[in-house]
Steps between C-alpha positions, in 0.01 A plus 500: 500500500787730594679415167185586315462830660868593436460400126180732459693787675802469261262485197338829616843660536593404145171648374529826696736689240266419210193612699677823600588574138136446393379726778731784389468495123621871477847394575663376179760231456858603528642551156713732305296806418513713197666777710792274574516365150541867362707667764694220657474315828697769697252777411338499845837552653598765263173697552513503877864573572757736373470796262370403148435687174253265360146549354281192522173518299188269508364418166202294383577212279295226340286304728439780748837436682724780604874500468756756623770642284804675590626827327355752267492551117788729395389655164162667585625607848803664336257732318301570814824581670600738229150671533569524878846644441355766257254610753750532783733689263208735417479585871883563545515699178210731618661543840808633313296729276535292187140502414522418124706178592241422771218521250670290244575244766137452571416440133793249490336324795174489312663315200668252732186434688314442171762240407535291818144345484520443120849329539353283777206390284722443198749279685235345729679627816212653687502466886331637803835643605528693170138637542571639851833636400361679197216645721753639747727629232206686328413649849841664504550583136161634422378599849782648723740603218249716294379652835837609622614617155191716464555629860867573451429690176205714581272379784742601771420858439157447654620379835291260683238486230774411249626190697138393579415498122819289444412256790142468363643410156732232663220357714250490207762300298548254771107452531465474129761221491338315794163518344644387164652193664178379673293563190735338252291191451155648495558832306410542124824469320393766236493781751707620798305620806654833563794656334788254503802609715754509216272734311455729791877493548542588137274802534694636806838428344402638168389821684830533682696428176306749300520765769873453552572511118311828469630640836141557631491642858286718721203463726250436201711208381510347851132526526462326162750232604298440818176469312654262243649286767181498708291411187729200419468381859123515506472321166712216629248414770182578304274247348534680164559241211807529287571303189767239561569445128549121568267413220755631231664207340876568448551155350270533204548661173422869449478720199827652371382850589489405860877459514531849342285648773709337762825633346335849479389500863846388615665775292263773653553375851876483453507853364327656803470221777414725785204660357374213302511245793331742715237571250438116433478388851296808609247424224486139616445618860206727388357228260358311800282769643400633160387151389306459825328832444416397146344180615285677753371762263438251216 
């Protein structure tokens, strides 16, 4: 009888681990995970101790599984870094009174910012890190830099009102970028909600470039500069629709005359860049409210 009881106890002890495993189905079996396969078995030690300079991203793959990858893509982030450098240089140039160079640097940042996303899509190197880095770079190049350039050039003559206008512009640019990021998946691709921050920066930089080239100064010029900067700021956070021109097919064939028109436009802009760029982007900034007014009256 005693032997029979001991046998039953030993049988229950052998069954206990299996029953515990069934009672706790949320604990998976121990196996090499996708994280360890991608970043190595010592990754946990590397992330918890010492000073590291790594970026680890989580990405969705087939089957709904997530894997973590080390490092960042070099090519598109080089363009983003170039745009960030141009914005920073614009601030430094404005602090030293080189307003024409500062305005040109903002336009260079626009070109580089327009290239980083296209390069990423062409080379299939999009990443969450690149998106965040691009947004922070835009906040400096198209928010802080134009505000400080405008303030150093003319708004400083208004005292507190001048730096308040400059701060409002920088804050509106940051708010515009934050709203754009959260509406990226739901917004209509044909239109921008609010004036894009690069276009607003082009309006302010074009104003400074134009004013410096023609040596405009005085209180009336300062008031006009404050109004233009404030207008660009308000348009960025407005709900006015602006054409994104994403429907244009640059890969398809066009009539030969279209190439001639492009050459003509480039020649005119190159002959008088300050005035032409200011006119182009100021008209674009005005096109949003004008089209909204037209839709309401029609």
